[in-house]
C-alpha positions in Angstrom: -12.7 3.7 -13.8 -13.6 4.1 -10.2 -10.6 5.5 -8.3 -9.9 4.2 -4.9 -7.3 5.0 -2.3 -4.9 2.5 -0.8 -6.9 2.8 2.4 -10.2 2.0 0.6 -8.7 -1.0 -1.0 -7.1 -2.3 2.1 -10.5 -2.3 3.8 -11.9 -4.8 1.2 -12.7 -8.1 2.7 -12.3 -11.2 0.4 -15.9 -12.2 1.3 -17.2 -8.7 -0.1 -15.7 -9.5 -3.6 -18.1 -10.9 -6.2 -17.9 -11.1 -10.2 -20.3 -8.1 -10.1 -18.5 -5.8 -7.8 -14.8 -6.5 -7.8 -14.0 -4.0 -10.4 -15.7 -1.3 -8.6 -14.6 -2.1 -5.1 -10.9 -2.5 -6.1 -10.7 0.1 -8.6 -10.0 -1.9 -11.7 -9.2 0.4 -14.7 -9.0 -2.1 -17.5 -9.1 -5.9 -17.8 -8.9 -8.7 -20.4 -10.1 -11.3 -18.2 -13.6 -12.5 -17.0 -15.3 -10.6 -14.0 -15.1 -13.9 -12.2 -11.3 -13.8 -12.5 -11.0 -10.3 -11.0 -12.2 -11.7 -7.7 -9.1 -14.0 -7.5 -6.8 -11.2 -9.0 -8.2 -8.5 -6.4 -7.1 -10.6 -3.4 -3.3 -10.2 -4.0 -3.6 -6.6 -4.3 -6.0 -6.2 -1.4 -3.4 -8.1 0.5 -0.5 -5.7 -0.6 -2.6 -2.7 0.1 -3.0 -3.9 3.8 0.7 -3.9 4.0 1.3 -0.3 2.8 -2.0 1.5 4.0 -0.4 3.1 7.1 2.1 5.1 4.7 0.1 5.3 1.4 -3.5 5.3 2.7 -4.6 8.4 1.1 -2.7 8.0 -2.1 -4.9 6.9 -5.2 -4.5 3.6 -6.8 -6.0 1.9 -9.8 -5.6 -1.7 -10.7 -5.0 -3.0 -14.4 -5.0 -6.2 -16.0 -2.6 -5.9 -19.0 -2.7 -7.6 -22.4 0.6 -7.1 -24.2 0.8 -8.1 -27.9 3.2 -10.9 -27.2 2.9 -13.0 -24.0 0.3 -13.6 -21.4 -1.8 -11.0 -19.5 -0.4 -9.8 -16.2 -1.8 -7.4 -13.5 -0.5 -4.2 -12.2 -1.5 -1.0 -10.3 -0.5 2.4 -10.3 0.0 4.9 -7.2 -1.1 8.4 -8.2 -0.8 11.4 -6.3 -3.9 14.0 -5.8 -3.0 15.7 -9.0 -3.5 12.4 -11.1 0.5 12.0 -11.6 1.6 8.5 -11.7 4.1 7.9 -9.1 5.0 4.2 -9.0 3.8 1.4 -11.5 3.8 -2.0 -9.7 3.3 -5.0 -11.8 3.1 -8.8 -11.3 4.7 -10.3 -14.4 7.0 -13.1 -13.9 7.5 -11.8 -10.6 6.8 -8.5 -8.8 8.7 -5.3 -10.2 8.3 -1.6 -9.0 8.8 1.0 -11.8 9.6 4.6 -10.8 7.3 6.5 -13.3 8.7 10.1 -12.9 12.4 8.9 -13.2 12.2 7.7 -16.8 10.2 4.6 -15.9 13.2 3.0 -14.3 12.8 -0.5 -12.5 13.6 0.3 -8.9 12.8 -3.2 -7.2 12.1 -6.9 -8.0 11.2 -9.4 -5.9 8.3 -10.8 -3.8 4.8 -9.0 -2.8 6.2 -8.5 0.8 9.4 -7.1 -0.7 7.3 -4.6 -2.8 5.5 -3.7 0.5 8.8 -3.2 2.3 10.2 -1.1 -0.6 7.2 1.1 -0.9 7.0 1.7 2.8 10.4 3.2 2.7 9.8 5.5 -0.1 9.0 9.3 -0.2 5.3 10.1 -0.6 4.1 11.7 -3.7 3.2 15.4 -3.4 
């Protein structure tokens, strides 16, 4: 995994992404789709990172394409503090959802990508 920060992810330009580099530039941890598909999948996370970079810029983020035993693959990202502790898990699975990892993995928001950004921008930064 190549860990990136929210600020680094937000600086990625769509024109920079290729099948050969999307996983490195965007910090993909694991994926079950083609490298070509990562280019398209990365774009939605880059756009979301641009909306939260002012508050979460130095926070670590990694992207994951999940393959459940039942159902379709879906994408998610995790915000991590400097100690590597997961703070929020954000997934795009039949809509956007934010899960508060330290608090018993409780779903704390459901809605749109813009709503996720608004929600995260109001949250306490991880220590």
